[in-house]
Each structure stands twice: as C-alpha cells, then as structure tokens.
C-alpha positions in Angstrom: -26.8 7.7 -5.6 -24.7 7.7 -2.4 -21.2 6.2 -2.6 -18.5 5.4 0.0 -15.8 5.3 -2.7 -13.8 8.3 -4.0 -11.6 8.6 -7.1 -8.7 10.5 -8.6 -8.7 11.8 -12.1 -7.5 9.3 -14.7 -3.7 9.5 -15.3 -1.2 7.9 -17.6 1.5 5.7 -16.1 3.8 3.7 -18.4 1.4 4.2 -21.3 -1.6 2.8 -19.2 -4.7 4.7 -18.3 -5.0 4.4 -14.5 -8.1 4.9 -12.4 -7.2 5.3 -8.8 -9.9 4.5 -6.2 -10.3 4.7 -2.4 -12.7 2.1 -1.1 -12.8 3.3 2.5 -15.2 6.0 3.6 -12.8 7.1 6.3 -9.4 5.9 7.6 -9.3 2.3 8.7 -5.8 0.9 9.2 -3.8 -1.6 11.3 -1.2 1.2 11.7 -1.4 4.8 13.0 1.7 6.2 11.4 2.9 9.6 12.6 3.7 10.6 9.0 0.4 9.5 7.5 -0.9 12.3 5.3 -4.5 11.2 6.1 -4.1 11.9 9.8 -4.7 9.7 12.9 -6.4 6.3 12.8 -9.7 6.4 14.8 -10.4 2.9 13.5 -7.4 0.6 14.2 -8.4 -2.7 12.6 -7.0 -5.6 10.7 -10.2 -7.7 10.4 -12.9 -7.5 7.7 -15.2 -4.5 8.3 -18.6 -3.7 6.9 -19.4 -0.3 5.4 -22.7 1.1 4.3 -23.5 2.0 0.7 -21.3 -0.8 -0.7 -23.8 -1.9 -3.4 -24.4 1.6 -4.7 -20.6 2.2 -4.6 -19.9 -0.8 -6.7 -22.6 0.3 -9.2 -21.0 3.7 -9.4 -17.6 2.0 -9.9 -19.0 0.3 -13.0 -20.2 3.6 -14.4 -16.7 5.1 -13.7 -15.0 2.2 -15.6 -17.4 2.5 -18.5 -16.9 6.3 -18.8 -13.2 6.5 -18.3 -12.0 3.2 -20.0 -9.0 2.5 -17.8 -6.4 -0.2 -18.4 -5.8 -0.5 -14.7 -7.8 0.2 -11.5 -5.5 1.1 -8.6 -7.1 0.4 -5.2 -5.2 2.9 -3.0 -7.3 3.7 0.0 -7.5 5.7 3.3 -5.7 3.0 5.3 -5.6 -0.7 4.6 -8.0 -1.5 1.7 -8.1 -5.2 2.6 -10.2 -4.5 5.7 -13.2 -3.6 3.5 -15.3 -6.8 3.7 -16.4 -6.3 0.1 -12.8 -6.0 -1.3 -13.1 -9.5 -2.8 -16.3 -8.6 -4.6 -14.8 -5.3 -5.7 -11.8 -7.0 -7.2 -14.0 -9.6 -9.0 -16.2 -6.9 -10.3 -13.3 -4.9 -11.8 -11.8 -8.1 -13.3 -15.3 -8.9 -14.8 -15.0 -5.6 -16.8 -11.8 -6.8 -18.3 -9.7 -4.4 -16.4 -6.5 -5.2 -14.5 -6.2 -4.5 -10.7 -3.4 -3.1 -8.6 -3.9 -3.1 -4.8 -1.9 -1.1 -2.3 -1.5 -2.8 1.1 0.9 -1.8 3.8 1.8 -5.5 3.6 1.4 -6.6 7.2 -1.7 -8.8 6.7 -0.7 -10.3 3.3 0.1 -13.7 4.9 -3.3 -14.0 6.6 -5.3 -16.9 5.1 -8.5 -14.8 4.8 -6.7 -12.3 2.6 -4.2 -14.4 0.6 -6.8 -15.7 -1.9 -8.3 -12.3 -2.3 -5.0 -10.6 -3.0 -3.9 -13.4 -5.3 -6.6 -12.3 -7.7 -4.9 -8.9 -8.3 -2.6 -8.4 -11.2 -0.3 -6.2 -9.1 0.2 -5.8 -5.4 2.1 -3.0 -3.7 3.7 -3.6 -0.2 5.8 -1.1 1.6 8.3 -0.4 4.4 9.3 2.8 6.2 11.4 2.0 9.2 13.9 -0.8 10.0 14.1 -1.1 13.8 11.4 -2.6 16.2 11.7 0.5 18.4 10.9 2.9 15.5 8.2 0.6 14.2 6.3 0.8 17.5 7.1 4.5 18.0 6.2 6.0 14.6 4.1 3.4 12.8 2.1 2.7 16.0 0.7 -0.7 14.9 -1.9 -2.8 16.5 -0.7 -4.3 19.8 1.4 -7.4 19.3 2.7 -6.5 15.8 6.4 -6.8 15.2 8.6 -5.5 12.4 10.1 -9.0 11.9 6.7 -10.5 11.3 5.8 -7.6 9.0 8.8 -8.4 6.8 8.2 -12.1 7.0 4.6 -11.7 5.9 5.6 -10.0 2.7 8.4 -12.6 2.1 6.0 -15.5 2.4 3.3 -13.8 0.4 5.5 -13.0 -2.5 6.9 -16.6 -2.7 3.4 -17.9 -3.6 2.2 -14.9 -5.6 2.1 -15.1 -9.4 1.4 -11.5 -10.1 3.7 -8.4 -10.0 4.8 -7.6 -6.5 5.9 -3.9 -6.2 7.9 -3.0 -3.1 7.8 0.6 -2.0 10.6 1.8 0.3 10.2 5.3 1.8 13.5 6.9 2.8 13.1 9.0 5.9 15.7 11.2 7.6 16.8 9.9 11.0 15.0 6.6 10.6 16.5 4.8 7.6 18.8 7.1 5.7 22.1 6.2 7.4 24.6 3.7 5.9 23.7 0.9 8.4 20.0 1.3 7.8 20.4 1.3 4.0 22.3 -1.9 4.2 19.5 -3.5 6.2 17.0 -2.2 3.7 19.1 -3.9 0.9 18.9 -7.2 2.8 15.1 -6.9 3.2 14.7 -6.1 -0.5 16.7 -9.2 -1.3 14.6 -11.4 0.9 11.3 -10.1 -0.4 12.5 -10.3 -4.0 10.0 -7.9 -5.6 9.3 -7.7 -9.3 9.6 -3.9 -9.1 11.3 -1.6 -6.5 10.2 1.9 -5.9 12.3 4.3 -3.7 10.4 7.3 -2.5 10.6 10.1 0.1 8.1 11.6 2.5 6.5 14.4 0.5 3.8 15.6 2.9 4.5 19.3 3.4 4.1 19.2 7.2 6.7 16.4 7.5 9.3 17.7 5.1 11.2 19.8 7.7 12.0 16.8 9.9 11.9 13.8 7.6 13.0 15.0 4.1 16.2 13.5 2.8 18.2 15.9 0.6 18.6 15.2 -3.1 22.2 14.2 -3.0 21.8 11.6 -0.2 18.6 10.4 -1.8 20.3 9.7 -5.1 23.2 7.9 -3.2 20.6 5.6 -1.4 18.8 4.9 -4.7 22.0 3.9 -6.4 22.7 1.5 -3.6 19.3 -0.1 -3.4 18.6 -0.3 -7.1 21.8 -2.3 -7.7 
C-alpha cells in the first residue's frame, strides 16, 4: 500500500503518547525560509492542493493509530499542512478514532475563511514567528508575493480570538534577527497581542545554521526570562 504520509516514532510529552505525522509528500509552503531544515520550496502555495495516494494514506494512518494507541496525533508537515486539500478529512478521521489533534501551521493563513473551520476542529494549534521586521520577513522567510509581517501577526491575533482550543505560540530566537533588546521588546508586545495559551521559546538547531544563527546559552536564558514573564 503506497502512502504519501510519513511518521516519527511515538514519543512521550507531558505524559501523553504522541504520534507525529507529515501529511505532505514533499515540501509545499507559503514561505521559503532560508533557515528551513527541509530545504527550498519548489512548491510555493497557500491554496488547497491535491495529492495522490490520499485514500491509502488515510487507511494507513488508521492502522498506525490502532497499533500505536497515541493520546495525540501531531500534524507537523514538510511545509504548511493546511494546503493538503484532504486536511479536513484527515482531522475528522483522527477525531473519529477518539484521539486528540495538534496542528502545526506557520500561522499566516489561519485567518482565511477556507481554513478557519478546519483548524477550529483541532484540540491544539501551533503558530510561530521568527523575525520581527518587514525587511527581514521578505529577505529570509521569502513569503508569497504580497505577504506582510503585519498581516502575519494580525492573522494569528484574529484567529486566536475566536479559537476555543489550545493555541501554542512558538518563538524562534535567531542571532542578528531578533535577539537584541529592541527586538525582544517587540516580541513581547506581539506575544501579548496574540495571547497564546502556551508559549514556547526555541533556537535554530539545524547544524548548518548554528554558526550564524545560534544564540548562546546565557543570552538565550535572558531572553526567555523576559518573554516568559
């Protein structure tokens, strides 16, 4: 049985068994970030996209859930999972098995009508931010033409206002882009506006990027102390 999904081994997080799944056969994203560990985006999209093998992939997912008995399925894909035109069906299927769903989205399209109702079905949603100036947003996240950082943030703000589930906001601290005092203050304001249920502060951990983008332990702890307050 051919499948377009891929999986990570079950792991334990906060006492829960988590099954992590990628529902994209290759990278499809509305960004083309220079620091993406997956590599370049050949497929720069923000609209629903059809993939082959979807039915057999969902059948395989059912078998994976039955054999691994997870408490949570984490949809964490090669790019923006929401562009898979079967994502609605996939979420419904997981929920029909009595399993909770977490979805990772970069957050830009969370306010689009065609996605809001789909994402609202998830028990947990992860949005993220990596840079805090329009210039850097265009230069290093290389979004679809016409995207702005201001709209990106606003989309997550408006989505979370109407969302009943758990909104997790992941902030990646990157040397030279958002690790200085002024940037950290801006990040703090953005966090306040989005008002997430959970905040996660992380660093770039891809080996190739560490030389130029890694923030040292001391500074990272300082930033975490400021943002977690």
